[in-house]
KOLZALO-222682 format. One record per residue (C-alpha): residue number from 0; z, x, y. Coordinates in nm, 2 decimals, decimal comma. Example, Ala and Ser with C-alpha at 12.3 -4.5 7.8 and 13.67 -1.06 7.14 Angstrom:
% residues 2
+-----+--------+--------+--------+
|   k |      w |      u |      v |
+-----+--------+--------+--------+
|   0 |   0,78 |   1,23 |  -0,45 |
|   1 |   0,71 |   1,37 |  -0,11 |
+-----+--------+--------+--------+
//
This chain:
% residues 319
+-----+--------+--------+--------+
|   k |      w |      u |      v |
+-----+--------+--------+--------+
|   0 |  -2,46 |  -0,15 |  -1,54 |
|   1 |  -2,14 |   0,09 |  -1,55 |
|   2 |  -2,27 |   0,27 |  -1,26 |
|   3 |  -2,24 |  -0,05 |  -1,06 |
|   4 |  -1,93 |  -0,12 |  -1,19 |
|   5 |  -1,78 |   0,21 |  -1,04 |
|   6 |  -1,89 |   0,17 |  -0,72 |
|   7 |  -1,75 |  -0,16 |  -0,71 |
|   8 |  -1,44 |  -0,06 |  -0,80 |
|   9 |  -1,47 |   0,26 |  -0,57 |
|  10 |  -1,47 |  -0,03 |  -0,27 |
|  11 |  -1,16 |  -0,20 |  -0,38 |
|  12 |  -1,01 |   0,14 |  -0,35 |
|  13 |  -1,12 |   0,19 |  -0,05 |
|  14 |  -1,01 |  -0,14 |   0,08 |
|  15 |  -0,65 |  -0,07 |  -0,10 |
|  16 |  -0,65 |   0,27 |   0,06 |
|  17 |  -0,70 |   0,14 |   0,40 |
|  18 |  -0,41 |  -0,06 |   0,33 |
|  19 |  -0,19 |   0,17 |   0,17 |
|  20 |  -0,20 |   0,38 |   0,50 |
|  21 |  -0,05 |   0,15 |   0,73 |
|  22 |   0,29 |   0,00 |   0,73 |
|  23 |   0,38 |  -0,34 |   0,61 |
|  24 |   0,06 |  -0,40 |   0,41 |
|  25 |   0,01 |  -0,32 |   0,03 |
|  26 |  -0,25 |  -0,17 |  -0,15 |
|  27 |  -0,10 |  -0,37 |  -0,47 |
|  28 |  -0,23 |  -0,70 |  -0,27 |
|  29 |  -0,54 |  -0,58 |  -0,24 |
|  30 |  -0,56 |  -0,49 |  -0,57 |
|  31 |  -0,44 |  -0,83 |  -0,71 |
|  32 |  -0,67 |  -1,03 |  -0,49 |
|  33 |  -0,98 |  -0,81 |  -0,64 |
|  34 |  -0,86 |  -0,86 |  -0,94 |
|  35 |  -0,80 |  -0,52 |  -1,10 |
|  36 |  -0,43 |  -0,50 |  -1,06 |
|  37 |  -0,34 |  -0,61 |  -1,43 |
|  38 |  -0,58 |  -0,34 |  -1,54 |
|  39 |  -0,46 |  -0,06 |  -1,30 |
|  40 |  -0,10 |  -0,09 |  -1,48 |
|  41 |  -0,20 |  -0,10 |  -1,78 |
|  42 |  -0,44 |   0,19 |  -1,76 |
|  43 |  -0,18 |   0,42 |  -1,60 |
|  44 |   0,08 |   0,31 |  -1,88 |
|  45 |  -0,19 |   0,41 |  -2,12 |
|  46 |  -0,19 |   0,73 |  -2,00 |
|  47 |   0,05 |   1,03 |  -2,16 |
|  48 |   0,03 |   1,42 |  -2,28 |
|  49 |  -0,22 |   1,28 |  -2,57 |
|  50 |  -0,53 |   1,25 |  -2,30 |
|  51 |  -0,52 |   1,60 |  -2,29 |
|  52 |  -0,55 |   1,65 |  -2,65 |
|  53 |  -0,80 |   1,41 |  -2,68 |
|  54 |  -1,05 |   1,57 |  -2,43 |
|  55 |  -1,08 |   1,86 |  -2,72 |
|  56 |  -1,05 |   1,63 |  -3,00 |
|  57 |  -1,30 |   1,35 |  -2,97 |
|  58 |  -1,47 |   1,52 |  -2,65 |
|  59 |  -1,50 |   1,37 |  -2,26 |
|  60 |  -1,71 |   1,10 |  -2,30 |
|  61 |  -1,51 |   0,93 |  -2,54 |
|  62 |  -1,19 |   1,03 |  -2,34 |
|  63 |  -1,27 |   0,85 |  -2,06 |
|  64 |  -1,39 |   0,55 |  -2,27 |
|  65 |  -1,03 |   0,51 |  -2,47 |
|  66 |  -0,79 |   0,58 |  -2,09 |
|  67 |  -1,04 |   0,38 |  -1,91 |
|  68 |  -1,07 |   0,68 |  -1,69 |
|  69 |  -1,42 |   0,60 |  -1,50 |
|  70 |  -1,20 |   0,31 |  -1,36 |
|  71 |  -0,91 |   0,52 |  -1,26 |
|  72 |  -1,11 |   0,78 |  -1,11 |
|  73 |  -1,33 |   0,57 |  -0,93 |
|  74 |  -1,03 |   0,40 |  -0,78 |
|  75 |  -0,89 |   0,71 |  -0,67 |
|  76 |  -1,21 |   0,87 |  -0,50 |
|  77 |  -1,20 |   0,52 |  -0,30 |
|  78 |  -0,85 |   0,53 |  -0,19 |
|  79 |  -0,90 |   0,92 |  -0,09 |
|  80 |  -1,20 |   0,81 |   0,09 |
|  81 |  -1,01 |   0,59 |   0,31 |
|  82 |  -0,71 |   0,72 |   0,38 |
|  83 |  -0,86 |   1,05 |   0,47 |
|  84 |  -1,12 |   0,86 |   0,66 |
|  85 |  -0,90 |   0,59 |   0,83 |
|  86 |  -0,53 |   0,76 |   0,90 |
|  87 |  -0,64 |   0,86 |   1,26 |
|  88 |  -0,83 |   0,57 |   1,35 |
|  89 |  -0,51 |   0,31 |   1,22 |
|  90 |  -0,30 |   0,54 |   1,38 |
|  91 |  -0,47 |   0,53 |   1,71 |
|  92 |  -0,53 |   0,14 |   1,70 |
|  93 |  -0,12 |   0,10 |   1,59 |
|  94 |  -0,07 |   0,28 |   1,94 |
|  95 |  -0,34 |   0,13 |   2,14 |
|  96 |  -0,39 |  -0,21 |   2,03 |
|  97 |  -0,08 |  -0,30 |   1,80 |
|  98 |  -0,05 |  -0,69 |   1,89 |
|  99 |  -0,42 |  -0,73 |   1,75 |
| 100 |  -0,38 |  -0,50 |   1,48 |
| 101 |  -0,08 |  -0,65 |   1,34 |
| 102 |  -0,20 |  -1,00 |   1,41 |
| 103 |  -0,48 |  -0,91 |   1,16 |
| 104 |  -0,27 |  -0,78 |   0,90 |
| 105 |  -0,04 |  -1,09 |   0,95 |
| 106 |  -0,35 |  -1,34 |   0,86 |
| 107 |  -0,41 |  -1,09 |   0,52 |
| 108 |  -0,10 |  -1,11 |   0,38 |
| 109 |  -0,03 |  -1,50 |   0,45 |
| 110 |  -0,34 |  -1,55 |   0,30 |
| 111 |  -0,25 |  -1,34 |  -0,03 |
| 112 |   0,07 |  -1,52 |  -0,01 |
| 113 |  -0,09 |  -1,85 |  -0,08 |
| 114 |  -0,33 |  -1,67 |  -0,30 |
| 115 |  -0,08 |  -1,53 |  -0,53 |
| 116 |   0,14 |  -1,80 |  -0,55 |
| 117 |  -0,13 |  -2,01 |  -0,64 |
| 118 |  -0,15 |  -1,81 |  -0,96 |
| 119 |   0,21 |  -1,92 |  -1,08 |
| 120 |   0,08 |  -2,18 |  -1,36 |
| 121 |   0,47 |  -2,35 |  -1,36 |
| 122 |   0,70 |  -2,37 |  -1,15 |
| 123 |   1,08 |  -2,40 |  -1,25 |
| 124 |   1,43 |  -2,30 |  -1,11 |
| 125 |   1,37 |  -1,97 |  -1,21 |
| 126 |   1,08 |  -1,92 |  -1,02 |
| 127 |   1,19 |  -2,05 |  -0,71 |
| 128 |   1,52 |  -1,86 |  -0,73 |
| 129 |   1,30 |  -1,55 |  -0,79 |
| 130 |   1,05 |  -1,59 |  -0,46 |
| 131 |   1,41 |  -1,68 |  -0,27 |
| 132 |   1,50 |  -1,33 |  -0,41 |
| 133 |   1,20 |  -1,14 |  -0,33 |
| 134 |   1,15 |  -1,32 |   0,03 |
| 135 |   1,56 |  -1,24 |   0,12 |
| 136 |   1,51 |  -0,87 |  -0,01 |
| 137 |   1,20 |  -0,79 |   0,14 |
| 138 |   1,31 |  -0,92 |   0,49 |
| 139 |   1,59 |  -0,69 |   0,45 |
| 140 |   1,38 |  -0,41 |   0,41 |
| 141 |   1,17 |  -0,48 |   0,72 |
| 142 |   1,50 |  -0,48 |   0,93 |
| 143 |   1,64 |  -0,15 |   0,77 |
| 144 |   1,68 |   0,12 |   1,03 |
| 145 |   1,45 |   0,42 |   0,94 |
| 146 |   1,61 |   0,70 |   0,80 |
| 147 |   1,58 |   1,08 |   0,90 |
| 148 |   1,43 |   1,27 |   0,64 |
| 149 |   1,56 |   1,60 |   0,51 |
| 150 |   1,29 |   1,89 |   0,50 |
| 151 |   1,34 |   1,98 |   0,11 |
| 152 |   1,12 |   1,97 |  -0,16 |
| 153 |   1,34 |   1,72 |  -0,38 |
| 154 |   1,30 |   1,49 |  -0,08 |
| 155 |   0,95 |   1,49 |  -0,07 |
| 156 |   0,95 |   1,43 |  -0,42 |
| 157 |   1,15 |   1,13 |  -0,41 |
| 158 |   0,96 |   0,96 |  -0,11 |
| 159 |   0,64 |   1,00 |  -0,34 |
| 160 |   0,85 |   0,79 |  -0,62 |
| 161 |   1,01 |   0,57 |  -0,42 |
| 162 |   0,63 |   0,50 |  -0,18 |
| 163 |   0,42 |   0,50 |  -0,52 |
| 164 |   0,59 |   0,21 |  -0,66 |
| 165 |   0,56 |   0,03 |  -0,31 |
| 166 |   0,20 |   0,08 |  -0,33 |
| 167 |   0,15 |  -0,11 |  -0,66 |
| 168 |   0,36 |  -0,36 |  -0,60 |
| 169 |   0,21 |  -0,66 |  -0,41 |
| 170 |   0,39 |  -0,75 |  -0,10 |
| 171 |   0,55 |  -0,41 |  -0,06 |
| 172 |   0,42 |  -0,16 |   0,17 |
| 173 |   0,46 |   0,20 |   0,02 |
| 174 |   0,40 |   0,34 |   0,38 |
| 175 |   0,65 |   0,11 |   0,51 |
| 176 |   0,88 |   0,25 |   0,27 |
| 177 |   0,79 |   0,63 |   0,39 |
| 178 |   0,85 |   0,53 |   0,76 |
| 179 |   1,21 |   0,40 |   0,61 |
| 180 |   1,29 |   0,71 |   0,43 |
| 181 |   1,18 |   0,92 |   0,72 |
| 182 |   0,86 |   1,07 |   0,54 |
| 183 |   0,57 |   0,88 |   0,68 |
| 184 |   0,52 |   1,12 |   0,95 |
| 185 |   0,53 |   1,42 |   0,72 |
| 186 |   0,26 |   1,29 |   0,49 |
| 187 |   0,02 |   1,15 |   0,73 |
| 188 |   0,07 |   1,48 |   0,93 |
| 189 |  -0,02 |   1,69 |   0,59 |
| 190 |  -0,29 |   1,46 |   0,52 |
| 191 |  -0,45 |   1,55 |   0,89 |
| 192 |  -0,34 |   1,87 |   0,95 |
| 193 |  -0,48 |   2,03 |   0,61 |
| 194 |  -0,78 |   1,93 |   0,70 |
| 195 |  -0,71 |   2,06 |   1,08 |
| 196 |  -0,59 |   2,38 |   0,88 |
| 197 |  -0,88 |   2,40 |   0,67 |
| 198 |  -1,14 |   2,39 |   0,98 |
| 199 |  -0,93 |   2,63 |   1,13 |
| 200 |  -0,95 |   2,85 |   0,86 |
| 201 |  -0,56 |   2,89 |   0,90 |
| 202 |  -0,43 |   2,96 |   0,56 |
| 203 |  -0,08 |   2,98 |   0,60 |
| 204 |  -0,10 |   2,61 |   0,75 |
| 205 |  -0,31 |   2,50 |   0,45 |
| 206 |  -0,07 |   2,59 |   0,20 |
| 207 |   0,24 |   2,45 |   0,41 |
| 208 |   0,06 |   2,12 |   0,43 |
| 209 |  -0,08 |   2,16 |   0,05 |
| 210 |   0,27 |   2,23 |  -0,07 |
| 211 |   0,41 |   1,93 |   0,08 |
| 212 |   0,10 |   1,72 |  -0,07 |
| 213 |   0,14 |   1,82 |  -0,41 |
| 214 |   0,51 |   1,75 |  -0,44 |
| 215 |   0,45 |   1,43 |  -0,26 |
| 216 |   0,19 |   1,40 |  -0,56 |
| 217 |   0,40 |   1,50 |  -0,84 |
| 218 |   0,68 |   1,22 |  -0,71 |
| 219 |   0,37 |   0,94 |  -0,71 |
| 220 |   0,26 |   1,07 |  -1,10 |
| 221 |   0,61 |   1,01 |  -1,21 |
| 222 |   0,70 |   0,70 |  -1,02 |
| 223 |   0,37 |   0,56 |  -1,13 |
| 224 |   0,41 |   0,65 |  -1,51 |
| 225 |   0,78 |   0,52 |  -1,47 |
| 226 |   0,69 |   0,17 |  -1,34 |
| 227 |   0,38 |   0,14 |  -1,46 |
| 228 |   0,50 |   0,03 |  -1,79 |
| 229 |   0,81 |  -0,18 |  -1,66 |
| 230 |   0,51 |  -0,37 |  -1,46 |
| 231 |   0,30 |  -0,39 |  -1,79 |
| 232 |   0,62 |  -0,53 |  -1,98 |
| 233 |   0,65 |  -0,79 |  -1,69 |
| 234 |   0,31 |  -0,93 |  -1,67 |
| 235 |   0,30 |  -0,95 |  -2,09 |
| 236 |   0,64 |  -1,13 |  -2,11 |
| 237 |   0,75 |  -1,23 |  -1,77 |
| 238 |   0,45 |  -1,33 |  -1,59 |
| 239 |   0,53 |  -1,65 |  -1,40 |
| 240 |   0,86 |  -1,48 |  -1,28 |
| 241 |   0,73 |  -1,18 |  -1,18 |
| 242 |   0,44 |  -1,33 |  -0,97 |
| 243 |   0,73 |  -1,54 |  -0,82 |
| 244 |   0,90 |  -1,22 |  -0,70 |
| 245 |   0,58 |  -1,06 |  -0,58 |
| 246 |   0,54 |  -1,38 |  -0,39 |
| 247 |   0,89 |  -1,34 |  -0,21 |
| 248 |   0,79 |  -1,00 |  -0,15 |
| 249 |   0,52 |  -1,10 |   0,06 |
| 250 |   0,69 |  -1,34 |   0,25 |
| 251 |   0,93 |  -1,14 |   0,36 |
| 252 |   0,71 |  -0,85 |   0,44 |
| 253 |   0,56 |  -1,12 |   0,70 |
| 254 |   0,87 |  -0,99 |   0,96 |
| 255 |   0,72 |  -0,69 |   0,96 |
| 256 |   0,36 |  -0,77 |   1,04 |
| 257 |   0,47 |  -1,05 |   1,33 |
| 258 |   0,23 |  -0,91 |   1,62 |
| 259 |   0,50 |  -0,96 |   1,88 |
| 260 |   0,82 |  -0,76 |   1,90 |
| 261 |   1,10 |  -0,61 |   2,10 |
| 262 |   1,15 |  -0,27 |   2,09 |
| 263 |   1,53 |  -0,20 |   2,00 |
| 264 |   1,55 |   0,19 |   1,95 |
| 265 |   1,30 |   0,44 |   2,03 |
| 266 |   1,27 |   0,76 |   1,89 |
| 267 |   1,05 |   1,10 |   2,02 |
| 268 |   0,76 |   1,21 |   1,83 |
| 269 |   0,60 |   1,57 |   1,76 |
| 270 |   0,44 |   1,57 |   2,07 |
| 271 |   0,76 |   1,44 |   2,26 |
| 272 |   0,65 |   1,09 |   2,35 |
| 273 |   0,89 |   0,82 |   2,33 |
| 274 |   0,74 |   0,53 |   2,05 |
| 275 |   0,93 |   0,23 |   1,90 |
| 276 |   1,16 |   0,33 |   1,60 |
| 277 |   1,34 |  -0,03 |   1,56 |
| 278 |   1,21 |  -0,35 |   1,65 |
| 279 |   1,25 |  -0,73 |   1,63 |
| 280 |   1,01 |  -1,02 |   1,63 |
| 281 |   1,07 |  -1,20 |   1,92 |
| 282 |   0,88 |  -1,55 |   2,04 |
| 283 |   0,51 |  -1,47 |   2,20 |
| 284 |   0,63 |  -1,64 |   2,49 |
| 285 |   0,93 |  -1,40 |   2,56 |
| 286 |   0,68 |  -1,08 |   2,46 |
| 287 |   0,70 |  -0,82 |   2,79 |
| 288 |   0,35 |  -0,79 |   2,82 |
| 289 |   0,00 |  -1,01 |   2,80 |
| 290 |   0,05 |  -1,21 |   2,43 |
| 291 |  -0,33 |  -1,26 |   2,43 |
| 292 |  -0,27 |  -1,57 |   2,17 |
| 293 |  -0,59 |  -1,68 |   2,18 |
| 294 |  -0,71 |  -1,31 |   2,06 |
| 295 |  -0,45 |  -1,31 |   1,78 |
| 296 |  -0,49 |  -1,63 |   1,68 |
| 297 |  -0,84 |  -1,53 |   1,60 |
| 298 |  -0,79 |  -1,21 |   1,46 |
| 299 |  -0,53 |  -1,36 |   1,24 |
| 300 |  -0,76 |  -1,63 |   1,09 |
| 301 |  -1,02 |  -1,35 |   1,04 |
| 302 |  -0,80 |  -1,15 |   0,83 |
| 303 |  -0,73 |  -1,52 |   0,65 |
| 304 |  -1,05 |  -1,57 |   0,62 |
| 305 |  -1,16 |  -1,23 |   0,45 |
| 306 |  -0,90 |  -1,23 |   0,22 |
| 307 |  -1,05 |  -1,57 |   0,08 |
| 308 |  -1,41 |  -1,38 |   0,08 |
| 309 |  -1,25 |  -1,10 |  -0,12 |
| 310 |  -1,13 |  -1,35 |  -0,35 |
| 311 |  -1,46 |  -1,55 |  -0,40 |
| 312 |  -1,59 |  -1,20 |  -0,45 |
| 313 |  -1,40 |  -1,06 |  -0,67 |
| 314 |  -1,42 |  -1,38 |  -0,87 |
| 315 |  -1,80 |  -1,39 |  -0,88 |
| 316 |  -1,73 |  -1,00 |  -1,03 |
| 317 |  -1,58 |  -1,13 |  -1,28 |
| 318 |  -1,82 |  -1,40 |  -1,41 |
+-----+--------+--------+--------+
//
């Protein structure tokens, strides 16, 4: 039974990893829909320096049980599999079929808004205000102009700290915040570059890429520990307001996922190619190219149905 549960958790981790790679889609949303969100933040919050002592004091097996490490390890393995295997594929799809891919993600998040909104048990002025504030904050994040990233160790750590907070928040995309911070290319490039450098035996490049990822991981660990405690408290003491704020975050993020965009500004990537840097949402009737309205609607519907399927699957697993 534990093995079956670990495999299920790893699959949920793969779904989270796939979401976290894409700017605009939140792994936290997938965690929430698949029913593991509160367990995740409570598990992270429960980990401290005592864990290392317990490995020697009560043994590995008892430590894994005490800190729910089997759940966390299975989830991390699933996320890692997705990030390593899908980063290049998703980058290719975003460059080749952006309208179709964004429409699919739009359907995913739209269904997620409805799902998370349904979890609010009591509606009042505070809840409505939290939804409005979350929507406004998230919307303005989606239209903010990305920053240039200084190549310094502290900025990579800071990027990890900010990104991991977003990655565990439903409705807030860690990958998109990395894009705003100017660190998205550095992190994604370090992941794919590390694999290529190892295969080529270029150990100098391996260390360069690995050091970037270790610094980023350090920021992630600190961010996870700090923010998981805040989230745990919020869910235990202000659950309705927290859910309302997260619902607002997701509503605002739909602007980023709108399939039809007009490019306002371009940037030159590492290959010397001009790529979109700043975009705004427009009507499909004003789109410069084939709006593919029928396919967009079908893929958005597919994404919507997929979330409903994930919800049912998660509910069955909890019974």
